[in-house]
Structures are given as C-alpha cells and as structure tokens.
ZAMARGU-4260 file (C-alpha; in steps of 0.2 Angstrom, whole numbers, plus 5000, padded with zeros to 4 digits):
<rodrens>
0) 5008/5161/4900 | 5009/5142/4906 | 5001/5151/4924 | 4987/5159/4915 | 4980/5141/4909
5) 4983/5135/4926 | 4971/5146/4935 | 4958/5155/4923 | 4947/5172/4929 | 4929/5173/4922
10) 4914/5186/4930 | 4898/5181/4933 | 4893/5199/4937 | 4902/5205/4952 | 4907/5189/4957
15) 4925/5181/4952 | 4925/5163/4946 | 4945/5155/4948 | 4947/5141/4940 | 4959/5129/4943
20) 4967/5117/4927 | 4979/5107/4932 | 4978/5090/4924 | 4978/5077/4928 | 4969/5080/4947
25) 4972/5097/4950 | 4988/5095/4960 | 4996/5109/4970 | 5014/5112/4964 | 5025/5130/4964
30) 5017/5131/4944 | 4998/5131/4952 | 5003/5140/4967 | 5010/5156/4959 | 4995/5156/4946
35) 4984/5159/4958 | 4994/5169/4968 | 4995/5181/4953 | 4973/5178/4952 | 4972/5181/4969
40) 4983/5197/4968 | 4974/5206/4953 | 4958/5203/4962 | 4962/5213/4977 | 4957/5231/4972
45) 4942/5224/4961 | 4924/5227/4964 | 4919/5212/4970 | 4904/5205/4979 | 4911/5188/4982
50) 4924/5175/4973 | 4922/5155/4969 | 4938/5143/4968 | 4930/5129/4955 | 4941/5115/4946
55) 4940/5114/4927 | 4948/5094/4929 | 4937/5080/4939 | 4949/5082/4956 | 4945/5102/4966
60) 4962/5099/4971 | 4970/5081/4974 | 4985/5088/4986 | 5001/5093/4987 | 5016/5087/4972
65) 5026/5076/4985 | 5042/5078/4972 | 5045/5094/4978 | 5046/5091/4998 | 5061/5083/4995
70) 5068/5103/4997 | 5080/5109/5009 | 5068/5125/5006 | 5051/5125/4998 | 5049/5136/4983
75) 5039/5152/4985 | 5027/5154/4986 | 5023/5139/5000 | 5001/5136/5002 | 5000/5146/5020
80) 5007/5162/5008 | 4989/5159/4993 | 4978/5156/5010 | 4981/5172/5017 | 4979/5180/5000
85) 4961/5172/5002 | 4959/5177/5019 | 4967/5195/5014 | 4953/5197/5001 | 4939/5209/5007
90) 4924/5199/5001 | 4917/5180/5004 | 4928/5166/4995 | 4919/5148/4994 | 4927/5134/4990
95) 4916/5124/4976 | 4923/5107/4976 | 4921/5090/4964 | 4928/5075/4967 | 4944/5074/4977
100) 4949/5089/4989 | 4965/5080/4998 | 4982/5087/5007 | 4983/5102/5002 | 4969/5102/4993
105) 4958/5101/5009 | 4968/5114/5019 | 4964/5126/5003 | 4947/5124/5006 | 4947/5128/5022
110) 4955/5142/5019 | 4940/5150/5011 | 4924/5156/5019 | 4915/5144/5017 | 4913/5129/5006
115) 4901/5119/4996 | 4902/5101/4986 | 4894/5091/4975 | 4886/5073/4979 | 4904/5063/4973
120) 4915/5076/4983 | 4928/5069/4997 | 4940/5079/5011 | 4957/5070/5018 | 4971/5071/5027
125) 4982/5059/5021 | 4999/5066/5025 | 5003/5053/5041 | 5002/5042/5029 | 5019/5053/5021
130) 5027/5052/5035 | 5020/5069/5041 | 5007/5083/5046 | 4997/5095/5037 | 5007/5110/5037
135) 4996/5123/5031 | 4984/5125/5044 | 4973/5111/5042 | 4975/5105/5061 | 4972/5122/5066
140) 4954/5126/5056 | 4948/5110/5056 | 4947/5108/5075 | 4941/5127/5075 | 4925/5120/5064
145) 4920/5103/5071 | 4932/5102/5087 | 4947/5092/5092 | 4941/5077/5095 | 4936/5074/5079
150) 4949/5083/5069 | 4961/5070/5078 | 4950/5058/5068 | 4953/5065/5052 | 4973/5070/5056
155) 4977/5056/5060 | 4963/5040/5051 | 4970/5051/5033 | 4953/5040/5028 | 4941/5052/5014
160) 4927/5060/5020 | 4912/5057/5008 | 4901/5076/5006 | 4887/5069/5017 | 4897/5067/5031
165) 4907/5082/5027 | 4890/5092/5029 | 4885/5081/5044 | 4902/5087/5052 | 4900/5107/5046
170) 4913/5105/5037 | 4904/5110/5020 | 4889/5123/5021 | 4880/5112/5008 | 4880/5097/4995
175) 4871/5098/4977 | 4870/5090/4962 | 4886/5093/4951 | 4875/5103/4938 | 4871/5113/4951
180) 4889/5115/4959 | 4896/5133/4953 | 4878/5143/4953 | 4875/5136/4971 | 4892/5142/4974
185) 4890/5160/4968 | 4875/5162/4975 | 4882/5156/4993 | 4896/5169/4992 | 4885/5182/4987
190) 4875/5178/4999 | 4887/5181/5014 | 4887/5194/5025 | 4908/5197/5025 | 4920/5186/5029
195) 4917/5169/5039 | 4937/5163/5041 | 4939/5147/5048 | 4955/5155/5059 | 4943/5168/5069
200) 4930/5154/5076 | 4933/5150/5092 | 4937/5129/5097 | 4920/5122/5103 | 4920/5118/5120
205) 4925/5098/5119 | 4925/5089/5136 | 4942/5084/5143 | 4935/5066/5145 | 4930/5064/5125
210) 4948/5070/5118 | 4958/5059/5131 | 4947/5044/5126 | 4951/5048/5105 | 4970/5052/5112
215) 4970/5034/5118 | 4960/5026/5105 | 4976/5029/5093 | 4984/5011/5088 | 4995/5007/5100
220) 5009/5005/5085 | 5004/5021/5075 | 5020/5029/5071 | 5029/5044/5080 | 5023/5058/5066
225) 5004/5053/5070 | 5005/5056/5088 | 5013/5070/5083 | 4999/5077/5073 | 4986/5074/5087
230) 4997/5080/5100 | 4997/5097/5088 | 4977/5096/5087 | 4976/5097/5103 | 4989/5111/5106
235) 4985/5122/5092 | 4968/5123/5099 | 4974/5132/5114 | 4982/5144/5106 | 4979/5159/5094
240) 4980/5154/5078 | 4996/5164/5072 | 5006/5154/5085 | 4997/5139/5079 | 4999/5140/5062
245) 5017/5142/5066 | 5021/5128/5077 | 5012/5118/5065 | 5021/5123/5050 | 5035/5121/5058
250) 5035/5102/5063 | 5026/5101/5044 | 5048/5103/5034 | 5055/5095/5052 | 5046/5079/5046
255) 5044/5082/5026 | 5066/5079/5028 | 5064/5064/5039 | 5071/5048/5032 | 5053/5042/5034
260) 5045/5053/5025 | 5057/5051/5013 | 5057/5031/5011 | 5036/5034/5012 | 5037/5046/4996
265) 5050/5033/4988 | 5034/5021/4992 | 5021/5033/4984 | 5031/5035/4966 | 5036/5016/4967
270) 5020/5008/4967 | 5015/5023/4954 | 5029/5014/4944 | 5022/4995/4949 | 5006/5001/4942
275) 5013/5010/4924 | 5020/4996/4921 | 5004/4981/4921 | 4997/4998/4906 | 4997/4992/4889
280) 4992/5001/4873 | 4982/4984/4870 | 4962/4988/4873 | 4958/4978/4890 | 4942/4965/4889
285) 4926/4971/4900 | 4924/4960/4914 | 4911/4961/4921 | 4908/4945/4928 | 4921/4933/4936
290) 4921/4912/4941 | 4930/4905/4953 | 4935/4889/4954 | 4938/4882/4974 | 4927/4887/4988
295) 4940/4886/4999 | 4947/4897/5012 | 4955/4906/4995 | 4941/4905/4984 | 4930/4910/4996
300) 4942/4925/5001 | 4942/4929/4982 | 4923/4929/4983 | 4922/4941/4994 | 4934/4952/4984
305) 4928/4954/4968 | 4911/4954/4975 | 4913/4970/4984 | 4921/4977/4972 | 4903/4977/4961
310) 4909/4960/4949 | 4896/4947/4947 | 4904/4931/4955 | 4901/4914/4950 | 4909/4901/4966
315) 4911/4882/4958 | 4915/4868/4971 | 4911/4850/4970 | 4907/4852/4990 | 4888/4860/4995
320) 4894/4863/5012 | 4908/4873/5006 | 4898/4883/4993 | 4885/4886/5008 | 4897/4896/5017
325) 4897/4910/5007 | 4890/4925/5005 | 4872/4928/4998 | 4876/4938/4983 | 4890/4924/4978
330) 4881/4912/4965 | 4887/4896/4967 | 4886/4880/4956 | 4892/4862/4956 | 4897/4861/4940
335) 4909/4868/4927 | 4894/4874/4916 | 4889/4887/4925 | 4902/4898/4920 | 4901/4897/4902
340) 4897/4914/4901 | 4909/4923/4912 | 4923/4935/4907 | 4937/4929/4919 | 4939/4912/4929
345) 4952/4911/4944 | 4956/4895/4950 | 4960/4892/4967 | 4961/4875/4967 | 4973/4864/4975
350) 4994/4866/4975 | 4998/4853/4963 | 5001/4855/4945 | 4992/4838/4940 | 4975/4844/4949
355) 4975/4860/4940 | 4981/4856/4924 | 4966/4843/4922 | 4955/4856/4927 | 4959/4870/4916
360) 4958/4855/4901 | 4940/4853/4907 | 4936/4874/4909 | 4944/4877/4892 | 4929/4870/4880
365) 4916/4876/4893 | 4919/4897/4893 | 4919/4907/4880 | 4935/4909/4865 | 4936/4926/4874
370) 4936/4924/4893 | 4952/4926/4901 | 4961/4912/4912 | 4969/4914/4926 | 4978/4903/4939
375) 4981/4910/4957 | 4996/4897/4960 | 5011/4904/4971 | 5025/4893/4966 | 5018/4883/4952
380) 5028/4885/4932 | 5015/4893/4922 | 5020/4890/4906 | 5020/4869/4910 | 5003/4875/4916
385) 4997/4885/4900 | 5003/4871/4891 | 4988/4863/4894 | 4977/4874/4886 | 4972/4877/4863
390) 4973/4896/4868 | 4987/4898/4883 | 4988/4916/4876 | 4974/4922/4886 | 4978/4912/4900
395) 4992/4920/4915 | 4996/4922/4936 | 4985/4932/4945 | 4993/4930/4961 | 4985/4937/4977
400) 4990/4937/4994 | 4982/4929/5008 | 4972/4934/5015 | 4965/4944/4999 | 4950/4954/5004
405) 4965/4962/5016 | 4981/4961/5008 | 4986/4974/4998 | 4995/4966/4985 | 4992/4955/4971
410) 5007/4949/4955 | 5003/4952/4940 | 5011/4935/4931 | 5014/4935/4908 | 5018/4917/4902
415) 5029/4912/4888 | 5014/4915/4877 | 5001/4927/4888 | 4995/4939/4876 | 4996/4958/4875
420) 4974/4960/4879 | 4976/4947/4894 | 4990/4956/4902 | 4983/4973/4902 | 4963/4968/4904
425) 4972/4960/4922 | 4983/4975/4925 | 4966/4985/4922 | 4956/4972/4938 | 4969/4975/4950
430) 4967/4993/4948 | 4948/4991/4949 | 4952/4980/4966 | 4961/4995/4972 | 4976/4985/4975
435) 4993/4987/4974 | 5002/4976/4957 | 5016/4973/4950 | 5021/4964/4934 | 5031/4947/4935
440) 5039/4933/4922 | 5036/4915/4927 | 5052/4909/4939 | 5047/4900/4956 | 5038/4910/4970
445) 5036/4923/4955 | 5044/4942/4964 | 5034/4939/4982 | 5034/4923/4989 | 5053/4921/4980
450) 5061/4937/4994 | 5051/4927/5005 | 5058/4910/5003 | 5075/4917/5006 | 5070/4929/5020
455) 5060/4911/5028 | 5078/4903/5024 | 5089/4913/5032 | 5078/4915/5049 | 5079/4895/5049
460) 5099/4899/5048 | 5099/4911/5062 | 5089/4895/5073 | 5101/4881/5069 | 5113/4893/5073
465) 5110/4895/5089 | 5093/4911/5092 | 5077/4903/5098 | 5060/4906/5086 | 5054/4917/5098
470) 5072/4927/5098 | 5074/4930/5078 | 5055/4935/5077 | 5056/4949/5090 | 5074/4955/5081
475) 5059/4957/5067 | 5045/4964/5077 | 5059/4979/5082 | 5065/4981/5066 | 5047/4987/5061
480) 5035/4970/5055 | 5018/4967/5064 | 5025/4950/5067 | 5041/4939/5065 | 5042/4928/5051
485) 5041/4911/5064 | 5021/4919/5069 | 5019/4921/5051 | 5023/4903/5046 | 5013/4896/5060
490) 4998/4910/5052 | 4997/4904/5035 | 5000/4886/5039 | 5018/4876/5040 | 5011/4864/5026
495) 5011/4875/5010 | 5031/4878/5014 | 5033/4858/5016 | 5025/4856/4999 | 5035/4866/4992
500) 5053/4861/4997 | 5045/4843/4995 | 5042/4846/4975 | 5059/4855/4975 | 5068/4840/4984
505) 5073/4832/4970 | 5085/4847/4961 | 5089/4855/4976 | 5108/4854/4976 | 5117/4842/4987
510) 5127/4857/4994 | 5116/4870/4998 | 5113/4873/5017 | 5095/4864/5020 | 5088/4865/5039
515) 5077/4852/5043 | 5067/4858/5058 | 5054/4863/5052 | 5051/4848/5041 | 5051/4839/5060
520) 5036/4851/5064 | 5026/4844/5052 | 5029/4827/5053 | 5023/4830/5070 | 5009/4837/5064
525) 5013/4854/5070 | 5007/4863/5055 | 5003/4880/5064 | 4989/4887/5075 | 4976/4878/5062
530) 4984/4863/5073 | 4985/4869/5091 | 5004/4869/5087 | 5020/4874/5074 | 5033/4884/5082
535) 5023/4891/5095 | 5008/4883/5105 | 4992/4889/5104 | 4981/4887/5117 | 4963/4889/5115
540) 4958/4904/5117 | 4974/4911/5115 | 4977/4926/5105 | 4994/4924/5100 | 5009/4909/5102
545) 5017/4904/5117 | 5035/4898/5116 | 5034/4881/5117 | 5046/4869/5126 | 5043/4853/5116
550) 5050/4865/5100 | 5065/4870/5111 | 5068/4852/5114 | 5066/4846/5093 | 5077/4862/5089
555) 5090/4853/5103 | 5090/4837/5097 | 5091/4843/5081 | 5107/4853/5085 | 5115/4839/5094
560) 5112/4827/5080 | 5121/4837/5068 | 5136/4841/5079 | 5131/4859/5080 | 5138/4869/5095
565) 5124/4884/5095 | 5130/4901/5097 | 5120/4917/5101 | 5115/4929/5086 | 5114/4945/5089
570) 5096/4952/5088 | 5108/4967/5076 | 5114/4951/5069 | 5098/4944/5065 | 5092/4960/5058
575) 5105/4963/5046 | 5105/4944/5039 | 5086/4944/5034 | 5091/4960/5025 | 5104/4954/5015
580) 5094/4938/5009 | 5082/4948/5004 | 5092/4958/4994 | 5103/4944/4987 | 5087/4936/4982
585) 5079/4952/4973 | 5096/4954/4965 | 5094/4936/4959 | 5075/4940/4953 | 5080/4958/4944
590) 5094/4950/4936 | 5085/4937/4926 | 5069/4949/4924 | 5058/4938/4935 | 5055/4956/4942
595) 5052/4973/4930 | 5063/4982/4941 | 5069/4982/4959 | 5058/4994/4967 | 5044/4981/4964
600) 5054/4972/4975 | 5049/4986/4990 | 5033/4987/4986 | 5030/4966/4987 | 5038/4965/5005
605) 5030/4982/5011 | 5011/4977/5002 | 5009/4960/5005 | 5024/4952/5017 | 5022/4968/5032
610) 5040/4976/5030 | 5040/4990/5039 | 5033/5005/5028 | 5044/5018/5035 | 5062/5008/5032
615) 5054/5010/5012 | 5057/4991/5008 | 5071/4980/5009 | 5081/4987/4997 | 5077/5004/5002
620) 5084/5001/5019 | 5102/4992/5011 | 5105/5005/5000 | 5105/5019/5016 | 5123/5008/5022
625) 5137/5016/5018 | 5149/5003/5005 | 5160/4996/5019 | 5145/4993/5031 | 5135/4985/5014
630) 5148/4975/5012 | 5152/4966/5031 | 5132/4963/5030 | 5135/4952/5011 | 5148/4944/5015
635) 5140/4936/5032 | 5124/4932/5021 | 5137/4926/5010 | 5143/4914/5022 | 5127/4906/5030
640) 5126/4897/5012 | 5135/4900/4999 | 5127/4891/4988 | 5109/4901/4990 | 5119/4914/4991
645) 5132/4912/4979 | 5126/4930/4970 | 5135/4938/4985 | 5152/4931/4984 | 5161/4946/4978
650) 5156/4953/4997 | 5166/4938/5005 | 5181/4947/4993 | 5178/4965/5002 | 5168/4969/4984
655) 5149/4976/4984 | 5144/4962/4969 | 5139/4971/4954 | 5120/4963/4954 | 5117/4971/4971
660) 5124/4987/4968 | 5112/4989/4951 | 5094/4986/4959 | 5102/4997/4975 | 5106/5010/4963
665) 5090/5010/4956 | 5082/5014/4975 | 5094/5026/4981 | 5087/5044/4987 | 5086/5051/4968
670) 5070/5040/4966 | 5058/5049/4977 | 5060/5062/4963 | 5057/5054/4948
</rodrens>
C-alpha cells in the first residue's frame, strides 16, 4: 500500500504519467525503486503512445539514499534494473525534469528516450564527491549523447548543469516554463517516432587530442576515483553499451565499499546533523540587509560573501582608502549611523576586547531594537563582550574562517544570554550563504581554533624535539592536507597566534610545555608571507615558501639554549602525534559542552582547516585504529606534555581514556547509517 503513494499512475488519453512522490526530495531508495518497477511492469502490455515520468515535488529525483550504500549487496531492484524496464517499454518514455536531477536521478532521466525540463532544473553527477562514480550507466549514456570530453567534465567536476546549458549540450530536448512542463512532455512523447535510446547512439567522433587535453587538465590532487571515473568514460566509449554498463557497475560497487567512500558518506551525514543542530523552533528574523563594521581583509571578504548571496551590504570604516577598495555594489560609510535600519550587523574590527566592547556600546543605540548583533571574533570571550550591551540576548558569535568568501566553515556561538530567535536567525543565514555551519558555546577558540591550537602546538613540539618545519609540513601533506601547519601559519600571519599567546600568558600553567620558537620568529619581524618571511622565506614572485637557513639557525640556537638534544621524528610519528592531539582537544570540548557533538569536530576540520575528507576527519581517522594502537598513539601524545594533554593520562597506563572512547564511539562506522 505504501508503494502506491510513492509512484502514482495517471493517464492523458493513451499517454501514461508516472508521478514520483518520495518526500522530501524524491530520493531514490529501495521503496521508490520497487514502486517504480511495479508501475513500469503494469504498463508493459498497455495500449499506449508514450510514458512521461514526472515529479510531484520540488525535485525530479535528487540522488540516491546514501545510507543504503554501506550494504555489501544492494537490495533489488537496483537502479539499472529500473532503467532496463524503461528501455524495454515499446513506447517512448520522456523524463519531465523539475528541480534537481542528480546522481541516480540524472541516470534515470538518461535512460529515457527523451528529456525535457523547466527553467530552474539542474543536472549533475555528484558521485565523485562521495568517493565513487556513476554506476547506472551515467558514464556510458552521457558520452553517447554529448561526447567523451564533455562527459569527463560532468562526471569528474560534480558540477550542476543548469537547464540552459543542458539544452546547449544536448542533454534535453527543450526548456519550458514550469506550468507547461507536463503538457510539453506529453506532446514530446506522442511526437517521438519509436524508441530513441541513448545507449543505441554512436559515440560522437571526438578528436583524440581533445580527449587527452581534458584528461591532462584533471587536478593533480584529484582523488583516485576521479581519475577512474574519467578513464571509465573513455573506455566505455570504445565498448558496446552492455559491456560498458557491466564494467561501470562493477567499479561502482568496488568504490562504494572503500573506506574513503564510507568516510565521505559519514561526513555527509555529519554535515546534516550539524545543520539540524542550528535549526530552532523559534521563528528566525527576516534578514535582507547586513552591516559590517571594519573594512580590513576579513571585513572586505565578508562583504563580498554576503553581497554574492543577494544581501544588501553596508560597510562602515573610518578609512576612506579601505572603503574605496570595495566592490561598487557594496554600500560604504564612515559613520555607524548608516547602519540604523540594518537587519544584521557584524563587527570585524581589531581582535581586542576593549575595542570590540566600545564599538558595541556605540552601535547598540544606533540600530533598531530587533537588529541582530554578532562578533566575528576568533578567540575572545563572547559572554564578556556581550556584557557591554543593554540587550545581550540579541548578540552572538558568527565566526567565519579566512578567507570567508572561499572557506565553507562558520561557527554559530551562543552566549549565556543569546535567545533562540537570534540563534535561529544565524542558523538560517548560514544556510543562505551555502556554508557548513556548526553550533558552539563560548570557550577559548570555540571549536575549530581550539582543536587547531593543539594541532599547531604538537607540530611545534615536533620541531622542538628535532624535526624541521618542512619535515612536519611534508608529513601532514602526505596525510592528505593541502599544506602543512607551518605553511598555513605563514599564510595566516604569525602575529595572530602570537597575540593569543600573549593574552593567555598570565593564566598559563608554568608546568605547561611552551615552545618559544614562534615568538622568536615574530620578535625578528618574521610574521609570515605578508612580511616576506616566517617559518619559510618568500622571495619576490615566489608562489610558495622556501626553507630558510635563518630559521634553521634560530631553531638550533634555541634547542642549544634549552639543552635539547635533537632526535629524529619519523613522518608516521608526526602524523600520529598531530592526530592524537586533535582527538584530545575534541574530547575536552565535547566533554565541556563547547562542541555540541563529536562529529562537528570532523566537520570543522574538513570544511575549514583542510583536513583530508578521504579520512573522514581526525576523530573518524583514529576511530578506525585497533585499541592497542590507539593507546600507543595517545600515550605518545600525553608524554609530549602531560599538562596540555592531561585528558590522555589513562593512555600512559595502557587504557583508552573514557572521554576519548566516548567521542570516538560517536563517529565510528555505524554513524554513516544514521
């Protein structure tokens, strides 16, 4: 009975309409496929002139249910079985596409004789972002429709193709207004002269040089499955369709069961849980206009970020020169009075508590009573900051990561006084910006920077012990990071972390291990790439830093002064130590409530800090280790500083610390199915 509600059959004369209704986005799952198979089989002997497959919802078919992909054997009928039923019908079948047709949805449409869509439709193959490749004929049919080079682009980029481009490429026959979609699809089905399947077409005669050029342009850091997907397109074009389908399907099954694919599915659901935690039953305020105070690097990038998403943006700064550098569509002013009718105001001024509190006290009487006020602070105490306001309930943290127009991560930080309406408003804004948001409470560094601080500290411990900065960076790149922690520090500016260290100096435990090398670099004026030197040197025109003998001299003299005999630190040892350090920090902030859930740490590190997504995040990566190996790693981290990593003390006694066991149990393999 339930199947009948997923697929309904209606008739327009001798044309059948199969209406898909599997809310919320017509996800392809076992129930949907069984219902669709039943509906198609029921039409096999009917007197028809055509069939139209259409959606009852906002989307035609927005991909497959990833939770099913963990199974060793997928339940029947599988998607290729459904497409086979479509192709074996004796009459033309037309896909009437509205909204999204992604992954299996795109492949289902490709299995039809023709496709027509409305103006907001979009098509795409997201499979490579999940460690896989299309597995229901996507690489084969697309190549026969639009050629090998263009198919490689669609399959390996995972980009969404809008309706107008789909028409230009030849993926659809027509683009029509939404209200005309069904009628136009019925007319198209009736006008077809028999079956015209993509599988039966000859592959366009592409020039070998063009194919080679597309393959050569794949990113150097492309994951193995991306290259396999491209190769599958090329190989499939040389085979008969049946053989190409078989080879594509076999590779799809092989890839979906890899650890990388499992980890990427885990992250997908982790991002969904994080987004759910930002939602509230309280009604969010409507935000059309955004004010930003501060036109520095961060403020200017925030202005671009909001303007690109359709917000009306006003930037306030005393510097005419700074304002003059902003895009023309961004409003500028030198007085806070320009923000009096703004829905949301973000302070992005100098990272100093007194400066930010003074600004907020000046800003509050200027703006409306319902204006949401937020700080973009990276580390400062938001409870203390909000105490300067008369209405602290409308104040919170909205922490973007540099550069905010390209970095996907945003932390929404509730203070002790933030009300639910404010929190709901900020959660809604994160979604409108297309960002990956996580909820956080007040705590030094919140979530992302708190974990990263221990990662960076451990990297510095490795250098103090005997490794060079480039050895540490190389080990992290081999783990999967795009760049290592010292290269990142140079890009961000060493003075940012230096300011935090000085701020925390008075409260630092004197027994805590403290590496002074970064301070020595800052005192020498080596603040990173912006000054031409930091952990590395940056000659004019250099794209990346170069090892600097001066840094080696500073490190050597520092070790000598402290009586440290340098010893080799292996690449594996470096990687284990940085992973263990991040997990230790995660256990602390999940335990004290700063982080809402363990998987948020994996979201934060993969979305905002370049941790390799193929590993699923630091917690997920260590959760796969055997208990005895996990204890060895954590004990090694504990020994580097028993004060910083006090939570790991049980590991020194051969036990997995309870707090670590708790967070790792929340991110193990079963989480991909939640």
